[in-house]
C-alpha positions as CSV (number, residue, x, y, z in Angstrom):
1,M,183.0,74.7,29.9
2,H,180.5,76.7,31.9
3,V,176.9,75.8,32.9
4,L,174.0,77.4,34.7
5,G,171.9,75.7,37.2
6,I,168.6,77.4,38.2
7,D,166.1,76.6,41.0
8,A,162.9,78.5,40.3
9,G,160.7,78.3,43.4
10,G,157.5,80.0,44.5
11,T,159.3,82.3,46.9
12,K,162.8,82.8,45.4
13,T,164.8,81.9,42.3
14,V,168.5,81.0,42.4
15,C,170.8,80.7,39.5
16,L,174.4,79.4,39.8
17,L,177.2,79.7,37.3
18,A,179.7,76.8,37.5
19,D,182.8,75.6,35.6
20,E,183.5,72.1,34.3
21,R,184.5,70.9,37.8
22,G,181.2,72.0,39.2
23,L,182.9,74.9,41.1
24,I,180.4,77.7,41.7
25,L,181.7,80.9,40.3
26,S,178.9,83.3,40.9
27,E,175.1,83.4,41.6
28,G,172.1,85.5,40.8
29,R,169.0,85.7,43.0
30,G,165.5,87.0,42.4
31,P,161.9,86.6,43.4
32,G,159.8,83.5,42.9
33,A,158.9,82.3,39.4
34,N,155.6,80.6,39.6
35,L,153.5,80.4,36.4
36,H,150.2,80.3,38.2
37,A,150.9,83.1,40.6
38,A,152.8,85.5,38.2
39,G,152.2,84.4,34.6
40,E,154.5,83.7,31.7
41,L,156.0,87.1,31.2
42,A,156.8,87.6,34.8
43,V,158.5,84.2,35.0
44,E,160.5,85.0,31.9
45,K,161.6,88.3,33.4
46,V,162.8,86.7,36.6
47,L,164.7,83.9,34.8
48,H,166.4,86.4,32.5
49,Q,167.3,88.6,35.5
50,V,168.9,85.9,37.6
51,M,170.8,84.4,34.6
52,E,172.2,87.8,33.7
53,A,173.2,88.4,37.4
54,A,175.0,85.1,37.5
55,L,176.9,85.7,34.3
56,D,177.7,89.2,35.6
57,G,179.0,90.6,32.3
58,R,181.3,87.6,31.6
59,P,181.7,86.9,27.9
60,V,180.5,83.3,28.5
61,T,177.9,81.3,26.6
62,P,176.9,78.4,28.9
63,D,177.3,75.0,27.4
64,A,174.1,73.9,29.1
65,I,171.4,75.3,31.4
66,C,169.3,73.2,33.7
67,L,166.1,74.8,35.1
68,G,164.2,73.1,38.0
69,I,160.7,74.5,38.3
70,A,157.4,73.2,39.6
71,G,154.7,72.1,37.2
72,V,156.7,70.7,34.4
73,D,155.4,67.2,34.9
74,R,152.3,68.6,33.2
75,Q,152.8,68.9,29.5
76,D,151.2,72.3,28.9
77,E,153.3,73.9,31.6
78,A,156.4,72.1,30.3
79,N,155.8,73.5,26.8
80,T,155.4,77.0,28.2
81,V,158.6,76.9,30.3
82,T,160.6,75.3,27.5
83,A,159.5,78.1,25.1
84,I,160.6,80.7,27.7
85,M,164.1,79.0,28.0
86,R,164.5,78.8,24.2
87,R,164.0,82.6,24.1
88,I,166.5,83.4,26.8
89,G,168.8,80.4,26.7
90,H,171.9,82.0,25.2
91,R,171.9,79.3,22.5
92,S,172.8,76.7,25.1
93,R,171.5,73.2,25.5
94,V,168.5,73.6,27.8
95,L,167.1,71.0,30.2
96,V,163.8,71.7,32.1
97,V,163.0,69.4,35.0
98,N,160.8,69.3,38.1
99,D,162.3,71.3,41.0
100,A,162.0,68.3,43.3
101,L,164.4,66.4,41.1
102,I,167.1,69.0,41.4
103,A,166.6,69.0,45.2
104,L,167.2,65.3,45.2
105,V,170.2,65.5,43.0
106,A,171.7,68.2,45.2
107,G,171.9,65.7,48.0
108,A,172.1,62.3,46.3
109,R,173.9,63.2,43.1
110,D,173.4,60.1,40.9
111,A,172.4,57.7,43.7
112,P,168.9,56.6,44.6
113,G,167.1,58.6,47.2
114,I,163.9,60.3,48.3
115,V,163.5,64.0,49.0
116,I,160.8,65.3,51.2
117,I,160.2,69.0,50.4
118,S,158.2,71.2,52.8
119,G,158.3,74.9,52.1
120,T,155.3,77.1,51.2
121,G,154.1,73.9,49.5
122,S,155.1,70.3,49.8
123,I,156.0,67.3,47.6
124,V,157.9,64.0,48.0
125,Y,159.9,62.7,45.1
126,G,162.1,59.7,44.7
127,R,164.4,57.8,42.3
128,N,165.4,54.2,42.6
129,A,168.4,52.3,41.4
130,H,166.7,51.4,38.1
131,G,166.2,55.1,37.2
132,E,162.5,55.0,37.9
133,A,160.8,58.0,39.6
134,A,157.7,58.5,41.7
135,R,156.1,61.5,43.4
136,A,153.4,62.2,45.9
137,G,151.8,65.5,46.7
138,G,152.8,68.8,45.2
139,W,149.2,69.6,44.0
140,G,148.9,73.1,45.4
141,H,147.4,74.7,48.4
142,M,143.8,74.1,47.4
143,I,143.9,70.3,46.9
144,G,147.2,69.3,48.4
145,D,150.5,70.5,49.9
146,E,149.8,68.6,53.2
147,G,152.5,69.1,55.8
148,S,153.7,72.3,54.1
149,G,154.3,75.7,55.7
150,Y,151.0,76.9,54.3
151,W,149.2,73.8,55.5
152,I,150.6,74.2,59.0
153,G,149.7,77.9,59.0
154,R,146.2,77.3,57.8
155,E,145.6,74.7,60.5
156,A,146.9,77.1,63.1
157,L,144.5,79.8,62.0
158,A,141.6,77.3,62.0
159,A,142.5,76.2,65.6
160,V,142.6,79.9,66.7
161,M,139.1,80.5,65.2
162,R,137.7,77.3,66.7
163,A,139.0,78.3,70.1
164,G,137.5,81.7,69.7
165,D,134.1,80.2,68.8
166,G,134.2,77.8,71.7
167,R,134.3,74.8,69.3
168,G,137.9,73.9,70.2
169,P,140.3,74.0,73.1
170,A,142.1,77.1,74.1
171,T,145.6,77.4,72.6
172,R,148.8,79.4,73.2
173,L,148.7,80.0,69.4
174,R,146.1,82.8,69.7
175,P,148.3,85.7,71.0
176,D,151.2,85.0,68.7
177,V,149.0,84.6,65.7
178,L,147.3,87.9,66.4
179,A,150.6,89.6,66.9
180,H,151.9,88.1,63.6
181,F,149.1,89.8,61.7
182,G,149.2,93.0,63.9
183,I,145.6,92.7,65.1
184,A,144.0,92.5,68.5
185,D,140.9,90.4,67.9
186,V,140.3,87.1,66.1
187,S,137.3,88.5,64.4
188,R,139.7,90.4,62.1
189,L,141.5,87.3,61.0
190,P,139.1,86.2,58.2
191,R,139.4,89.6,56.4
192,I,143.2,89.4,56.5
193,V,143.4,85.8,55.4
194,Y,141.0,86.2,52.5
195,D,142.5,89.5,51.3
196,R,144.0,88.8,47.9
197,D,146.8,91.2,48.6
198,I,148.0,89.1,51.5
199,P,150.4,86.5,49.9
200,R,150.2,82.8,50.9
201,K,153.6,83.1,52.4
202,S,152.3,85.2,55.2
203,V,150.2,82.2,56.3
204,A,153.1,79.8,55.7
205,A,155.3,82.0,57.9
206,L,153.3,80.8,61.0
207,G,155.4,77.7,61.2
208,P,157.8,79.0,63.8
209,I,154.9,80.2,66.0
210,V,153.4,76.7,65.9
211,D,156.8,75.2,66.7
212,R,157.3,77.5,69.7
213,A,153.9,76.7,71.1
214,A,154.5,73.0,70.7
215,V,157.8,73.2,72.6
216,R,156.0,75.0,75.4
217,G,153.6,72.1,75.7
218,D,150.5,73.4,73.8
219,A,148.5,70.4,72.8
220,V,146.8,72.1,69.9
221,A,150.1,73.1,68.3
222,T,151.6,69.7,69.0
223,R,148.7,68.0,67.2
224,I,149.1,70.2,64.2
225,L,152.8,69.3,63.8
226,E,152.0,65.6,64.5
227,Q,149.5,65.7,61.6
228,A,152.0,67.5,59.4
229,G,154.5,64.8,60.1
230,D,151.8,62.1,59.4
231,E,151.1,63.6,56.0
232,L,154.8,63.8,55.0
233,V,155.5,60.3,56.2
234,L,152.5,59.0,54.3
235,A,153.7,60.6,51.1
236,A,157.2,59.2,51.7
237,R,155.8,55.7,52.3
238,S,153.8,56.0,49.1
239,V,156.9,56.9,47.0
240,A,159.2,54.3,48.7
241,T,156.6,51.6,48.2
242,R,155.9,52.3,44.5
243,L,159.6,52.4,43.8
244,E,160.2,49.2,45.8
245,M,162.8,50.9,47.9
246,R,161.6,50.0,51.4
247,G,164.2,47.2,51.7
248,D,167.0,49.3,50.2
249,A,169.8,51.4,51.6
250,F,169.3,55.0,50.6
251,T,168.9,58.5,52.1
252,F,165.8,60.5,52.8
253,F,166.6,64.2,52.3
254,L,164.6,66.8,54.2
255,A,164.5,70.0,52.1
256,G,162.7,73.3,52.2
257,S,162.2,76.2,54.5
258,V,159.9,74.4,57.0
259,F,162.7,72.1,58.1
260,R,164.8,75.2,58.9
261,V,162.2,77.0,61.0
262,V,160.2,74.1,62.5
263,P,162.8,72.0,64.4
264,W,160.1,69.8,65.9
265,L,159.7,68.1,62.5
266,V,163.4,67.5,62.1
267,A,163.5,65.9,65.6
268,H,160.5,63.7,65.1
269,L,160.5,62.6,61.4
270,P,163.7,60.5,61.2
271,H,162.7,57.6,63.4
272,R,159.3,57.4,61.6
273,L,161.0,57.4,58.2
274,T,163.4,54.7,59.2
275,E,160.4,52.6,60.2
276,I,159.3,52.8,56.6
277,A,162.8,51.8,55.2
278,P,164.9,50.3,58.0
279,R,168.2,50.5,56.0
280,S,167.7,54.2,55.1
281,S,169.2,57.3,56.7
282,V,167.8,60.8,57.1
283,H,169.7,64.0,56.4
284,V,168.6,67.7,56.2
285,L,169.6,69.0,52.8
286,E,172.2,71.7,53.4
287,E,173.0,72.5,49.8
288,E,171.0,74.8,47.5
289,P,168.8,72.8,45.2
290,A,170.3,74.8,42.4
291,V,173.5,72.8,43.0
292,G,171.5,69.8,41.7
293,A,170.6,71.8,38.6
294,V,174.3,72.5,38.1
295,W,175.1,68.7,38.3
296,L,172.4,67.9,35.7
297,A,173.5,70.8,33.5
298,L,177.1,69.4,33.5
299,A,175.8,65.9,32.6
300,E,173.7,67.5,29.8
301,A,176.8,69.4,28.5
302,R,178.8,66.2,28.5
303,G,176.4,64.3,26.3
304,G,173.0,64.2,27.9
305,A,171.6,64.0,31.4
306,V,169.6,60.9,32.2
307,I,166.2,62.0,33.6
308,P,164.3,59.4,35.6
309,K,161.1,58.2,34.1
310,Y,158.0,58.0,36.2
311,K,157.2,54.4,37.1
312,S,153.8,53.4,35.6
313,A,151.0,53.1,38.1
314,R,149.0,49.8,38.3
315,A,145.5,49.7,36.7
316,D,143.9,50.2,40.1
317,G,145.7,53.6,40.3
318,S,148.2,52.6,43.0
């Protein structure tokens, strides 16, 4: 038996080939596969590319393929992605799930847990012992993604502009932000930020700059990271409350690039999360989320993966 597990993110796409024991045999890597940013044909090209790279010429037809990709909680996007996988799925059983689920499964396997993802975007996703799921955030950079790399970068840029106008306090962020974009004056920042050719990840990449300024005692940078933490904890509390997990023993997993490059958050979030759920523990996810996709693909090949169902909201929307 062989399976493919795929994590299709906004920045990169990872595909892992594994045997029946879950042993990773090879991998394929490619650019991000985001329907909104790139379109259907570009996503199909990336997925096909990483699948072929992982198979690497082996005469293997995977028994199952699991793809984790953002947006498939919405039916129209789920239909589009499922159609893509049917075209390139090697006649395999195909399972398409939210990318937050595979990140949780990479850490928790079949156990209950909550994953807090902060990369270019952000989302919190949980699953309880009854197989019920809930999510908070993940609504994109225009109306959500609080506490993400992009959100932190945007707040840093706003702070630099406010300081330049005299509307806010001076901050150590200014010289490092200007150096990051290769400019000498804050008046050039708006043109760069609003240039459509400048990807969002260039703003999201400001996280380490904010972290360094906070470590050096910059009050503005520290407040930005405190607010990022507030938002991520708020989302985690929402998920834990809706899933009735706050009295349970489970693990919060911290996943995504921000937790690798902004140590301040890793240092400050755990005690706040255990205040929400005193019997919980907090771990930084070390494994690739695609490992979770492999786990689900194996379950699908063996008779059918059990995908958590979203817990119904109350009539008041909570």
